[in-house]
C-alpha positions as CSV (number, residue, x, y, z in Angstrom):
1,M,20.8,-28.3,-48.6
2,M,19.5,-27.0,-45.3
3,D,17.0,-24.3,-45.5
4,F,18.3,-21.7,-43.0
5,N,15.5,-19.2,-43.9
6,A,12.9,-21.9,-43.2
7,S,14.6,-22.4,-39.9
8,K,14.5,-18.7,-39.0
9,S,10.7,-18.6,-39.9
10,L,10.1,-21.6,-37.5
11,S,12.0,-19.9,-34.9
12,G,9.7,-16.7,-35.3
13,Q,6.5,-18.5,-35.6
14,L,7.1,-20.5,-32.4
15,T,8.3,-17.3,-30.5
16,A,5.3,-15.5,-31.7
17,L,2.8,-18.5,-30.6
18,I,4.7,-18.7,-27.1
19,D,4.7,-15.1,-26.5
20,A,0.9,-14.7,-27.4
21,G,0.3,-17.5,-24.8
22,L,2.3,-15.7,-22.2
23,Q,0.5,-12.4,-22.9
24,Q,-2.9,-14.1,-22.7
25,S,-2.1,-15.7,-19.5
26,R,-0.8,-12.3,-18.0
27,A,-4.0,-10.5,-19.2
28,A,-6.0,-13.1,-17.3
29,Q,-4.3,-12.4,-14.0
30,P,-6.3,-10.1,-11.6
31,R,-5.1,-6.6,-11.7
32,R,-3.0,-5.3,-8.8
33,T,-4.9,-2.9,-6.6
34,Y,-2.0,-2.0,-4.3
35,L,1.5,-0.3,-4.2
36,G,4.0,-3.0,-4.1
37,A,6.9,-2.6,-1.8
38,S,9.4,-3.8,-4.2
39,R,8.8,-0.6,-6.5
40,L,8.9,2.1,-3.6
41,G,12.6,2.8,-4.3
42,A,11.6,3.7,-7.8
43,A,13.2,7.2,-8.9
44,C,9.9,8.9,-9.8
45,E,6.9,9.3,-7.4
46,R,4.5,10.1,-10.2
47,A,5.4,6.8,-12.0
48,L,4.4,5.2,-8.6
49,Q,1.1,6.9,-8.7
50,Y,0.4,5.7,-12.2
51,E,1.0,2.2,-10.8
52,V,-1.1,2.6,-7.8
53,A,-4.0,3.7,-9.9
54,D,-3.3,1.0,-12.5
55,A,-3.1,3.6,-15.4
56,P,-2.9,2.2,-18.8
57,V,0.3,2.3,-20.3
58,D,1.1,4.1,-23.5
59,P,0.1,2.4,-26.6
60,G,3.1,0.3,-27.7
61,R,4.6,0.2,-24.4
62,E,3.0,-3.0,-23.0
63,T,5.3,-5.7,-21.7
64,D,6.2,-7.8,-24.5
65,G,6.7,-11.5,-24.7
66,R,10.3,-11.4,-24.4
67,M,10.2,-9.5,-21.3
68,L,7.7,-11.8,-19.9
69,R,10.1,-14.7,-20.6
70,V,12.7,-12.8,-18.8
71,F,10.4,-12.6,-15.7
72,E,9.7,-16.3,-15.9
73,R,13.5,-16.8,-15.8
74,G,13.8,-14.9,-12.7
75,H,11.2,-17.1,-11.2
76,V,13.0,-20.5,-12.3
77,I,16.4,-19.1,-10.9
78,E,14.8,-18.1,-7.6
79,D,13.4,-21.7,-7.5
80,C,17.0,-23.0,-8.2
81,M,18.5,-20.8,-5.3
82,V,16.0,-22.1,-3.0
83,G,17.1,-25.6,-3.7
84,W,20.7,-24.8,-3.4
85,L,20.6,-22.9,-0.3
86,R,18.6,-25.8,1.3
87,A,21.3,-28.2,0.0
88,A,23.9,-26.1,1.5
89,G,22.4,-26.5,5.0
90,F,20.1,-23.5,5.4
91,D,16.6,-24.0,6.8
92,L,15.0,-21.7,4.3
93,R,11.1,-21.1,4.5
94,T,9.4,-19.7,1.6
95,R,5.7,-20.3,2.6
96,N,3.9,-19.8,6.0
97,D,1.6,-22.3,7.8
98,A,-1.2,-21.6,5.5
99,G,0.9,-22.1,2.4
100,E,1.0,-18.6,1.3
101,P,4.1,-16.6,0.5
102,F,5.4,-14.5,3.6
103,G,4.5,-10.9,3.3
104,F,2.7,-7.9,4.8
105,S,-0.1,-5.7,4.3
106,A,-0.5,-2.0,5.6
107,L,-2.3,1.3,4.8
108,D,-5.6,-0.8,4.6
109,G,-4.0,-3.1,2.0
110,R,-2.8,-0.2,-0.3
111,L,0.7,-1.1,0.4
112,Q,1.7,-4.8,0.3
113,G,4.9,-6.8,0.0
114,H,5.7,-10.5,-0.6
115,V,9.3,-11.6,0.4
116,D,11.3,-14.4,-1.5
117,G,11.9,-16.3,2.0
118,V,13.0,-16.3,5.5
119,L,16.1,-18.0,6.7
120,V,15.3,-19.7,10.1
121,A,18.6,-21.5,10.7
122,G,21.8,-22.3,8.9
123,P,25.8,-22.1,8.6
124,D,27.4,-19.2,10.5
125,L,28.0,-16.5,7.8
126,G,30.1,-14.3,10.3
127,H,29.6,-10.5,10.1
128,D,27.1,-10.4,12.9
129,S,24.7,-12.8,10.8
130,G,22.1,-14.8,12.6
131,Y,18.6,-16.2,12.4
132,P,15.7,-15.5,11.4
133,A,16.8,-13.4,8.5
134,L,15.2,-12.1,5.4
135,W,16.3,-13.8,2.2
136,E,16.0,-11.8,-1.2
137,N,17.1,-13.0,-4.6
138,K,17.5,-11.4,-8.0
139,C,18.5,-12.8,-11.4
140,L,20.6,-10.4,-13.4
141,G,22.3,-9.8,-16.6
142,A,25.9,-9.7,-16.6
143,K,26.4,-5.9,-16.8
144,S,23.9,-5.4,-14.0
145,W,25.4,-8.3,-11.8
146,R,29.0,-6.9,-12.3
147,E,27.7,-3.4,-11.0
148,L,26.2,-5.0,-8.1
149,E,29.3,-6.9,-7.3
150,R,31.4,-3.8,-7.6
151,H,29.3,-1.3,-5.6
152,R,27.1,-3.4,-3.6
153,L,23.3,-3.3,-3.1
154,A,22.7,0.1,-1.6
155,V,24.6,2.0,-4.5
156,A,24.2,-0.3,-7.4
157,K,20.5,-1.2,-6.8
158,P,18.7,1.3,-4.5
159,V,15.3,-0.1,-5.6
160,Y,16.2,-3.4,-4.2
161,A,17.8,-1.8,-1.2
162,A,14.5,-0.2,-0.3
163,Q,12.7,-3.3,-0.8
164,V,14.9,-5.3,1.6
165,A,14.6,-2.4,4.2
166,L,10.8,-2.4,4.0
167,Y,10.5,-6.1,4.3
168,Q,13.0,-6.3,7.3
169,A,10.9,-3.5,9.0
170,Y,7.3,-4.5,8.3
171,L,8.1,-8.3,8.9
172,E,10.2,-7.6,12.1
173,L,13.1,-9.3,10.6
174,H,15.5,-6.3,11.6
175,A,17.4,-7.9,14.3
176,H,19.9,-9.8,11.8
177,P,21.2,-8.7,8.5
178,A,19.3,-10.0,5.5
179,L,21.0,-12.3,3.1
180,F,20.8,-10.9,-0.5
181,T,21.7,-13.1,-3.5
182,A,21.9,-12.5,-7.1
183,V,22.6,-14.8,-9.7
184,N,24.4,-13.9,-13.2
185,A,22.0,-15.0,-15.8
186,D,25.1,-15.3,-18.3
187,T,27.7,-17.2,-16.1
188,M,25.3,-18.4,-13.0
189,E,28.0,-17.0,-10.8
190,I,26.4,-16.0,-7.4
191,H,26.7,-12.5,-5.6
192,A,25.8,-12.5,-1.9
193,E,26.0,-9.9,0.7
194,L,24.6,-9.5,4.2
195,V,22.4,-6.4,4.4
196,P,22.1,-4.6,7.9
197,F,18.7,-3.1,8.6
198,D,18.6,0.5,7.4
199,A,16.0,1.9,9.7
200,A,16.2,5.6,8.2
201,L,15.7,4.0,4.6
202,A,12.7,1.9,5.8
203,Q,11.1,5.1,7.4
204,R,11.7,7.2,4.3
205,M,10.2,4.6,1.8
206,S,7.1,4.0,4.4
207,D,6.6,7.6,4.4
208,R,6.9,7.7,0.8
209,A,4.1,5.0,0.3
210,V,1.9,7.3,2.5
211,K,2.6,10.3,0.3
212,V,2.1,8.5,-3.0
213,I,-1.0,6.8,-2.0
214,T,-2.7,9.9,-0.4
215,A,-1.8,12.1,-3.3
216,T,-3.2,9.5,-5.7
217,E,-6.6,9.1,-3.8
218,A,-6.8,12.6,-3.5
219,G,-6.5,13.1,-7.4
220,E,-3.3,15.1,-6.9
221,L,-0.5,14.5,-9.5
222,L,2.9,14.7,-7.7
223,P,6.0,16.5,-9.6
224,R,8.0,14.4,-11.9
225,S,11.6,13.4,-10.8
226,F,13.0,14.6,-13.9
227,S,12.6,17.8,-16.0
228,D,13.5,16.3,-19.5
229,P,11.4,13.8,-21.3
230,T,14.5,12.5,-22.8
231,H,16.1,11.4,-19.7
232,V,16.8,7.8,-19.6
233,E,14.3,7.1,-16.7
234,C,11.6,8.8,-18.7
235,R,12.4,7.1,-22.0
236,M,11.9,3.8,-20.1
237,C,8.8,4.8,-18.3
238,P,5.7,3.0,-19.7
239,W,3.6,6.2,-18.9
240,Q,6.0,8.6,-20.6
241,D,3.5,10.1,-22.9
242,R,0.7,10.3,-20.5
243,C,3.0,11.9,-17.9
244,W,4.4,14.9,-20.3
245,R,0.8,15.4,-21.6
246,A,-0.4,16.0,-17.9
247,A,-0.1,19.4,-16.2
248,A,3.0,20.0,-14.3
């Protein structure tokens, strides 16, 4: 008879080995010393301060192996989308002439962002589309993907919307709408929408970056965005304990 218990044990052993390897690789990577543009739309400015300061997360809240595998899936799907778009006739560039990802640096390097790609030419997508245009891609679970499809980027994913606006502004890709794509990780369905440049949003996020970085460097702790530690955003925050122990 097949030993199903042994099979489960093997799965657990292999997963543990893989996760340990992923965590070792992550620990060996240089620590980020800047605020990433992809995070500026997050709900809480204090959480952004902890990111800027590279504050240690609360015990037990380190990114586990499963989440690292989820992140890796996102990179793989992004590579797939690059190939699919090029096969569909788009001239998509993901690296500059120096072989580096397209990106920007501001505030003496304290604010940085790296984009997925720039569409230089391609099919006519209508709706005032044109080239060059920013391209950003995400891989989402089915529930999150359906929310995006139903409500569109600005409402369903404000963090991503802020990211797109900042990239369009700092890379001067605001003349044409960005192409935002998202792949449903469960069904491999593709959501695509054109995102016109939102100058007001880009300015708010740029101002926010200045506020967060300036306050952090001055040792000033900004207010929390939520008044209850049981709020879902607080429960998910890797600095929840540190934050609620701090003076308001």
